[in-house]
N, C-alpha and C positions, 0 to 999 in steps of 0.2 A: 269215379268223376274223369272228365276229360281233362286233359292239358290243356293251356292256352292255344297250342299249335292245333291238336287234333280238333278243338272246339272250333276254331277259324276256319280250318279246311273243311268241316262240315259246313259251316255256314256258306262257304265258298263254293263248294261242289255239290250243292243240294242234297246234302246229308240230313242226318239228324242231328242237330247242335243240340248242347244240354242248355245252354244260356246264351241271352243277347251278348255279343262281342263289345268290345271296347277300343277305338282308336281314334287320335286325334293329332292335329298339328298346331304348334305354338309359333307366333311371330318371334323373330330372333330376339326383338327387344325385349318381349316378354321375358324369354329363356334369362337374358343378362338382369333382368328386374327382379325375377326369383331370385337367382343366383347371390346378388347382393342382399338379400333378405334371409339367405341361409338355406334356400331350396336349392334342390337339382345339383348338390354338390355333396362331396362323401371326402372322408379323409383315407390317404392313400396308407395302407398299413405298412410300406415298406419306408416310405419318405416323411410320413407325417404331414403332409402337404395335402390342401384341399385340390379335388381332381372333379371336373365337371362330370355330372351325369346326364344321360340322355332324357328328354321326357318319357320315351318308350320304358325304359327300364325304371324310372323314379314314379310312374303311375301305373307301371303294370299291363300296359296296353298288349294287346294279342299279338298285333304285327311288330317285327322289329328290323330296322334297315340296315343291309349288311352293304350298303355302297351301289355301285351299278352305274353312277353318274358317268356320261362320256364327254369330252371336248368335241361337240359335234360342229364346230365352225370350220369352214374349208382350210382357212390358215391354222393349223394347230398350235395352242399355245400363244396365241396373240392377244396382246392387250395394249393400248397406246393412250396413255392419259395425256389427254389434249388441253385441259384447264382443271385445276382443282382449288377449292376453297376448304374451309374448316366444316363445312355443312355438306357440299356436295363435290362431285366429280363428274368431267366429260370424257367419255372413254371412246376408243374406235375399235371395234372387234374385229375377230378373223374373216368376217364377211364384208368387212368395208361400213359397217353401220355404225353411225356414231348415236351415243345415248347419254342421256345426264341423270345420272343417279343420286339419290340421296345417301349420304354415307353413315348415317347414325339412326335411320330408321327405314324400316320395310316400305316397298310402295312401288306402284309402276311405274318405269323411267319414261322421261321426256324424250319422243322421239325428235331428233335434229335432223339428220342426213343420212343417205344412203348411197352406196355405191351400185349395189345390184339392183338397179331398176328396170331392168329388159332382159330378155330371155339371151340376147346377145351377149351382154356382159356375163350374165350367169354361165355360158357356154365357153366365153374366151377367157375366164380369169379364174374361176371357181369349182364348175362341174368335175374335172378331173382330179382335184384334190379329194374327192371324196370316194375314189372307186377302190383304194385299197384299205386291207384291215391293217391297224397301225396299233401296236400293243401300247404307246405311250398315251393314246386317246382314253384308255380305261382306268387309269388309276389302278394297276393291278395290287401294286404294294401295299394299298390301304384296304382295297377290298379282300385279298386273300386272307389276310388275319381274321376280317370280322365274319367271312363266311367260315372260317375255321371255328371261331370262337361259339358260333352260334348254330352249328349244323346239326348238333345233337342236343340241342336244347329244347327249352319247352314253350318258344315262341316261334310263330309262322315267318321265317325270314323274306324280306323283301327288296327288291330293286327298284331304282327310281328314277325317270326320263321323261323329257318332254319328247313329242313325235315330230310329226311332218307339220301340223299347223304351225305350233311354237317355233321351229326351225325356220320355215319361211317367215315368219313376222321379225323373227331376229336378225333375219338377214337382208330382207328387203324392204320391211316395213307395210303397214296396214294399208296404206294409199295402193302401193303397187300391186298388193295382194289383191285388194278389191277389184281394182281396174282390171286386173290379167284374169278374174274369173269370168270376165265379160268380154274383154278384147283378145286374151292369148290364154285360154284353157289348156292349151298342148304344153304350154310352159310350167303350168302347174302340176300336169300329170308328170312330166318329164322330173320335174325337182322331186316329187312324190316319190315316184319309181328309184330315183338315185337313193334317197334318203331311206325309204324302207330296206333297200339292200344293204345300205350302210348299217344301220341297225341290227338287219337279222345277222349280218356278218361279225359286227364287235359283240352281240348278246352270246352269239354261238361261240365265240373266241374265250368270252367271260367264263362261260360256263364249262367249256374244255379245260381252265386252269383252275376254275374255283368250284365247279360243281353246279347243278340248278338250284337257283332258290324256289321257295313255296310258291311266291307272288312278284308278278310285274305291276307296278304302279304307273299309270301313263299319264302323262300332264298336258291336257289339250283344252285350253280354257276357248270354247267354242261360243259361247254367250257373255252377254253382256247387261245391264240392270234391266232392260226393256225385252230380252228376247235373244235369238240367235244373231250373228254377226253376217250371216248369209241365209239363203233360203235352205229349206230341207232337201230342195230338188239338187241344189249345188254340192250337200254333203253327199247325198247319193252318188253323184255323178264323179266328183272329183276326189273324194276321201274315203266312201265305204270300202271300195275293193282294197285299198292298203292297210284299213283298220282291219279288216276281215285275214289277210295276209299274215300280219303281225299277230294277231290272236291266236289264229292256228298255229302259226310257228312255236307260240307257247305253250297252248295245248298239246302239240305234238310231245313235248320234252316235259310234259306233267305240270306246268306252272301254270296258276290261276292269273287273271287278268283283270285289274281293276282299273276304271277309267274314272279321273280326275277331271272334271270340267266346270269351272264357275259359271255364273252367269244364269240366264233365262234359258235353259237348255230342253224345255219340255218338249218341243216339237223335233227334238233330235232323237227321241227315246226310241222311236222304231228302227231307225239306224244304229243306234249302239246296241239294241237287241239282235238286230239282224247281223252285226259284226261279230257278234258271239263273246263280247265282254260278260264277265261273271258278276260283277258289282258296279256300283255307280257311287262318286263321291262328288261333291259334299251337299248337292240340294239347298242351292242358297235361298232362303226365306224372303229375303228384300228384293229377290230378281223374280219373286214369283213362284217359285218353286216350293213343294208341299210334298214331303216325304210319304206320308199319309195317303195321300192320293196317289202317288207314284207306286205305292205298294199294292192297293185297292187293283189298280190297272194291271201292274207287271210284276207283280210277287212272284209270281210261278216262273219267271224267268230270269230275274237278277236279286241280286242281295244288295242292300244298301247302306252306305257305310257315311254316318254324319245326319244332318238333317235337322237338329236341334239349333233353333235361333241363337246366335252367338250373343245378340243384345241381350237377351234373358241371362245369361253367365255376367254381363257386363252390368247389368242394372243393380246387382249386391241386394237384391230383394229375395230374403231367404223362402219365404212363402209361395212367391211368384215362382222361384227354381225349383222348388218342390214339387208345387201342382204340375210344373210342365215336364220336369223328368218322368213324373209317374203317369201322367197322360201320354207322351210318347212311348214310353217303354210298354205300357198296359196296351195301347191301342195296336202297335204294331206285332204285339203277341196274339192280340184277339183275331187280327188279319192272318196270323201264321207265315208272317213274312220272313226271311232271314235277315237280321240287321246286327249292325256293329253300332253302337250309340257312339255319338260326337257332335262336334260344333257342325254348322252349316257353312263355315268359311275360316277356320283356322282361329284360335285364342288370339286375341288382341292384346295390346298392353293396358287395355282398359278393365281387364279380369284381373281379380284379385284371387290370390292364392286359396285363402279360406274358404270363397266361394265357391272356386271350382272345386275344391276337397269335398266340400257338403253337397255339390251336384254328385260327384261321383259316389258317395255315401249312399244316398238316394237311388243311385242305379243300382248299385249292388243289391239293395233292398229288394228290386224289382226286377233283375237280370234273369231269373229262371224261367224257362219256358215251361 
């Protein structure tokens, strides 16, 4: 039998896996709720105290994170709290962007104000700050022990980071971004050039110190409920070259690449494949995605991670959960696609532990190819 790492890499590398993989993500609030209930915790054998366990370890996911997050704002380590209440806080980040964040729950922040609203501001105040590799941006003290812990383990190791789309949104906001697609695409290209070089340099440094992970997980939310945020042509012109360059960088080092992109991204699939991504996550059902349809069209080119409507987990209806898990796993196997079972948009606080555990039992009964 393959171990989890071997099976995951067979799924991602167009090999011959023995079973459907398993991977998911949980909202922070859900993890806290389940720990209060006694899950995702264990007793430390030395101190006797309870310590948190990651969902990857607790549920036996095939992929396990070893860090890799970078502080990618131009001014490193900067956060100014402008206003704060019991429920939320307003902060300014290292690109001069002001957001309002919930403190006790996950969610998209409210965009309030931005400093980087033109190419001139980018060039005068921020661009030069991203041109040098800086170990302090990498969190090496946290990453190195995790790499060491899992390098010879039976899980595929992953690093996680946003990339150029999310970096621009976090720096200049949606309005400047979308206006610049039409009015100043050369600014978008320059921003993407600088950040692609930034990420390659920092990933290279991370791998020099820690070794190479098995998988790079890249977060770029290109769609919303009704489709893409921009035209496919805009993605091809302004983003494809940099996506392909980053994917090639990882592939040259033996690292597989998964793209996470929420929303309705169906029209971006040809570009995603052209860029060379090995797998796609999460195929959001309520945004019009259908992992079975995607698998029929592109199963020879991509592996798929997720695609199970999270509202089914939330329903608590065991018969519905059983029927849909069986349907999804069996139909994906019938198509012959490489697949990791998981939700289509993370597990929300509306999911009960017992219902999710039940879904995993049904998955394991039907996971073998």
